[in-house]
C-alpha positions in Angstrom: 25.2 70.3 24.4 22.0 70.2 22.4 21.7 67.6 19.7 19.6 68.0 16.6 18.0 64.6 16.0 17.7 65.3 12.3 21.3 66.4 11.8 23.7 64.1 10.0 25.6 61.6 12.2 29.3 61.0 11.8 30.4 57.4 12.1 34.1 56.4 12.1 34.9 53.4 9.8 37.9 51.9 8.2 38.7 53.0 4.6 39.0 49.4 3.5 35.4 48.7 4.5 33.9 51.8 3.3 33.0 50.6 -0.2 31.4 47.5 1.2 29.4 49.3 3.9 28.0 52.1 1.7 26.5 51.0 -1.6 26.9 53.3 -4.6 23.1 54.0 -4.8 23.0 55.4 -1.3 23.9 59.0 -0.4 27.0 59.5 1.8 29.8 62.0 2.0 33.4 61.8 3.3 35.0 64.7 5.1 38.7 64.5 4.1 39.6 67.4 6.5 39.2 65.1 9.5 42.3 63.0 10.4 40.2 59.9 10.9 38.0 58.6 8.0 34.5 59.7 8.7 31.3 58.8 6.9 28.3 61.1 7.2 25.1 59.1 7.2 21.7 60.6 6.8 19.2 59.6 9.5 16.7 58.4 6.9 19.4 56.1 5.5 20.2 54.8 9.0 16.4 54.0 9.4 16.3 52.1 6.1 19.3 50.0 7.1 17.7 49.1 10.5 14.5 48.0 8.7 16.4 46.0 6.1 18.3 43.9 8.7 15.3 41.7 9.7 14.6 41.3 6.0 18.1 40.0 5.3 17.6 37.5 8.2 14.1 36.3 7.4 14.1 36.4 3.6 16.4 33.3 3.0 14.3 31.3 5.5 11.1 32.2 3.6 12.7 31.4 0.3 13.8 28.0 1.5 10.3 27.3 2.9 8.8 28.3 -0.5 11.1 25.9 -2.3 10.3 23.1 0.0 6.6 23.7 -0.5 7.1 23.7 -4.3 8.9 20.3 -4.1 6.1 18.9 -1.9 3.5 20.2 -4.4 5.2 18.5 -7.3 5.4 15.2 -5.5 1.8 15.4 -4.3 0.7 16.2 -7.9 2.6 13.2 -9.2 1.0 11.0 -6.5 -2.5 12.2 -7.4 -1.9 11.6 -11.0 -0.7 8.0 -10.2 -3.8 7.3 -8.2 -6.0 8.7 -10.9 -4.3 6.5 -13.5 -4.7 3.4 -11.4 -8.4 4.1 -10.9 -8.9 4.6 -14.6 -7.0 1.4 -15.4 -9.1 -0.6 -13.0 -12.4 0.7 -14.5 -11.2 0.3 -18.1 -10.1 -3.3 -17.5 -13.5 -4.2 -15.9 -15.5 -2.4 -18.5 -13.5 -4.0 -21.3 -14.6 -7.5 -20.1 -18.3 -6.6 -20.1 -20.7 -5.6 -22.9 -23.2 -2.9 -22.7 -25.7 -5.0 -20.8 -23.2 -6.1 -18.1 -22.7 -9.6 -19.6 -19.3 -11.0 -20.3 -17.9 -9.9 -23.6 -16.1 -13.1 -24.7 -15.4 -14.3 -28.2 -17.7 -17.4 -27.8 -20.2 -15.7 -25.5 -19.5 -18.2 -22.7 -17.5 -18.1 -19.6 -14.9 -20.9 -19.3 -15.6 -23.3 -16.5 -14.5 -21.9 -13.1 -13.3 -18.6 -14.6 -14.5 -15.2 -13.4 -14.0 -11.5 -14.0 -11.7 -9.6 -11.7 -13.4 -7.1 -9.5 -12.7 -3.3 -9.7 -10.7 -3.6 -6.4 -8.6 -6.5 -7.7 -7.8 -4.6 -10.9 -6.8 -1.6 -8.8 -4.6 -3.7 -6.6 -2.9 -5.2 -9.6 -2.3 -1.8 -11.2 -0.8 -0.5 -8.0 1.4 -3.7 -7.7 2.5 -3.2 -11.2 3.6 0.3 -10.4 5.6 -0.9 -7.4 7.3 -3.7 -9.2 7.6 -2.2 -12.7 6.0 -5.3 -14.2 3.6 -5.4 -17.1 -0.1 -4.7 -16.7 -1.4 -8.1 -17.7 -4.3 -9.6 -15.7 -4.1 -12.9 -13.7 -3.7 -16.2 -15.5 -6.9 -17.6 -14.2 -8.8 -18.3 -11.0 -6.4 -18.3 -8.2 -3.6 -17.7 -10.6 -0.7 -15.3 -10.7 -1.5 -11.7 -11.4 0.8 -8.7 -12.0 4.3 -9.3 -10.7 3.6 -13.0 -10.0 1.1 -12.2 -7.2 -1.7 -14.7 -6.6 -5.3 -13.9 -5.9 -8.2 -15.5 -4.0 -11.0 -17.5 -5.5 -13.6 -18.0 -2.8 -16.0 -19.7 -5.2 -13.5 -22.5 -5.6 -12.2 -22.3 -2.0 -8.7 -21.1 -3.0 -6.8 -18.7 -0.7 -3.9 -16.8 -2.2 -1.0 -15.7 0.0 1.7 -13.3 -1.2 5.3 -12.6 -0.2 6.5 -9.4 1.3 9.1 -7.3 -0.5 12.5 -7.4 1.0 12.4 -10.9 2.5 15.7 -12.8 2.6 16.1 -16.5 1.6 15.3 -17.8 5.1 12.1 -15.8 5.3 11.0 -17.1 1.9 11.6 -20.7 3.1 9.6 -19.9 6.3 6.8 -18.5 4.1 6.8 -21.7 2.0 6.7 -23.8 5.2 3.7 -21.9 6.5 1.7 -22.0 3.3 2.6 -25.7 2.6 1.4 -26.6 6.0 -1.9 -24.8 5.6 -2.4 -26.4 2.2 -1.8 -29.9 3.5 -4.3 -29.4 6.3 -6.9 -28.0 3.9 -6.5 -30.9 1.5 -6.5 -33.5 4.4 -9.8 -32.0 5.7 -11.3 -32.1 2.3 -10.3 -35.8 1.9 -12.2 -36.5 5.2 -15.3 -34.8 3.8 -14.7 -31.7 5.9 -13.7 -28.2 5.1 -11.4 -25.6 6.7 -13.3 -22.4 7.2 -12.7 -18.9 8.5 -14.1 -18.4 12.0 -13.8 -16.1 15.0 -10.6 -17.1 16.9 -11.1 -18.3 20.4 -9.1 -17.4 23.5 -5.4 -18.0 23.2 -3.5 -19.7 26.0 -0.1 -20.6 24.5 2.3 -17.7 23.9 6.0 -17.3 23.3 6.6 -16.4 27.0 4.5 -19.1 28.4 6.2 -22.0 26.5 9.6 -20.5 27.2 8.9 -20.2 30.9 7.1 -23.5 31.4 8.5 -25.8 28.7 12.0 -24.6 27.6 12.8 -28.2 26.4 9.8 -28.2 24.1 10.7 -24.7 22.9 14.2 -26.0 22.0 12.8 -29.1 20.2 10.6 -26.9 18.1 13.5 -24.8 16.8 13.8 -24.8 13.0 16.9 -26.6 11.7 18.6 -23.4 10.5 18.5 -22.1 14.1 20.0 -25.2 15.7 23.7 -24.2 15.3 26.6 -26.3 16.6 27.3 -23.6 19.2 23.7 -23.7 20.5 23.8 -27.6 20.6 27.0 -27.6 22.5 25.8 -25.0 25.0 22.6 -27.0 25.5 24.5 -30.2 26.1 26.8 -28.4 28.5 23.8 -27.3 30.6 22.5 -30.9 30.7 25.8 -32.1 32.2 26.0 -29.5 35.0 25.2 -31.1 38.4 25.5 -27.9 40.4 22.3 -26.4 39.1 18.9 -27.0 40.7 15.9 -27.9 38.5 14.7 -24.3 38.7 18.1 -22.9 37.8 18.5 -25.4 34.9 15.1 -24.4 33.5 16.0 -20.7 33.7 19.4 -21.2 32.0 17.7 -23.2 29.2 15.0 -20.6 28.8 17.5 -17.8 28.4 19.6 -19.8 26.0 16.6 -20.5 23.7 15.2 -16.9 24.1 18.4 -15.4 22.7 18.2 -17.8 19.7 14.5 -16.9 19.1 15.0 -13.1 18.6 12.9 -12.2 15.6 10.6 -15.2 15.8 7.0 -15.7 16.9 5.1 -18.6 18.3 2.8 -19.5 15.4 -0.2 -21.8 15.2 0.4 -24.1 12.2 -3.3 -23.9 11.5 -4.3 -20.4 12.6 -7.0 -20.0 15.2 -9.0 -17.9 12.7 -9.0 -21.0 10.4 -10.2 -23.3 13.1 -6.8 -24.5 14.4 -6.5 -25.7 18.0 -4.6 -23.9 20.6 -2.5 -26.9 21.6 1.2 -27.8 21.7 0.9 -30.1 18.7 -0.3 -27.1 16.6 2.5 -24.6 17.3 5.8 -23.9 15.7 8.4 -21.1 15.6 8.0 -18.9 12.6 9.9 -15.8 11.4 8.2 -12.7 12.9 7.7 -10.9 9.6 6.3 -14.0 7.9 4.0 -14.8 10.7 2.5 -11.3 10.9 2.2 -10.9 7.2 0.3 -14.1 6.7 -1.9 -13.5 9.7 -2.7 -10.0 8.4 -3.5 -11.3 4.9 -5.9 -13.9 6.3 -7.8 -11.4 8.4 -8.3 -9.1 5.4 -9.9 -11.9 3.3 -13.0 -12.2 5.4 -16.0 -10.1 4.4 -19.2 -10.2 2.4 -19.2 -13.2 0.1 -21.3 -11.3 -2.5 -18.3 -8.9 -2.9 -16.0 -11.8 -3.7 -14.6 -12.4 -0.2 -14.7 -15.4 2.1 -17.5 -15.8 4.8 -16.6 -16.5 8.4 -18.2 -19.3 10.4 -20.4 -17.6 13.0 -20.5 -18.6 16.6 -24.1 -19.7 16.5 -23.6 -21.7 13.2 -26.2 -19.8 11.2 -23.7 -18.9 8.6 -21.6 -22.0 7.6 -18.7 -20.0 6.2 -16.9 -20.5 2.9 -15.1 -23.8 2.6 -11.4 -23.6 2.0 -9.9 -26.4 -0.1 -6.5 -25.0 -1.2 -3.8 -22.5 -0.2 -1.9 -21.0 -3.1 1.5 -19.3 -2.5 3.0 -16.6 -4.6 5.9 -17.9 -6.7 9.3 -16.8 -5.5 
């Protein structure tokens, strides 16, 4: 039998599905003389359906991708606007404090003792902090004072180092932060009373680490535990170990180490006076400190060193040619 490829093709379909399968705007004919329901489809129509199948599969994906891109564009545009607004704010605040010649534009024409104008970078940081906290856009309350959202700033000219809290800390972490900053402040003031000064400097090699003190001196590691970590369960377990006579000295040290290690999850071994501030790498200068607090303070201190002319602290060089900026006080952000 010879087939004409351009002749209509008869396809058997159910009557109930006929209306759904053949739209009204497409040409089709039904031959009622045949016992079974038959739809006669033009080859051109069959070709159109074949080409439309991929479209129906791909089009929804493309539409979803386009919608996702539109949402991203909207967010990105909002972010660009926010950055632009913060930059404009920083420039306006700086320009508003200066007259046309670059002098301070104060009512009496004089700068109060110890006061200074916030730099463009500080104004920008305060604007961004205000956006995060939803606080007002007021400037700091003075040198080393609280800025937007209660944040504190540095004042290298007066030897004041400002340290700020991290969003999301719990009460224990806030107490750990206060312990750290208070300890630094006491050391700075004690040095100043002796006629000396704490200064930023390149940290030396570090010998003491969390693993080293746990492995070699588990008793010291236990004694250094903060009070809030010394639970009754821990104390009882520690005493029970001390009463065991079946353990060798090495086994007892191992059991003590593992007991303290479990308690110290989430804690770092911290130098009370950081090595980058001239602190000694010795057992009398270490403590356990919450990991988030320790790393936040350390990171803040590292970022404060730079060119003194740009309002940053200077670091004491190895050869002593640059004496570094004296530090007299550490200021903590209010809780």
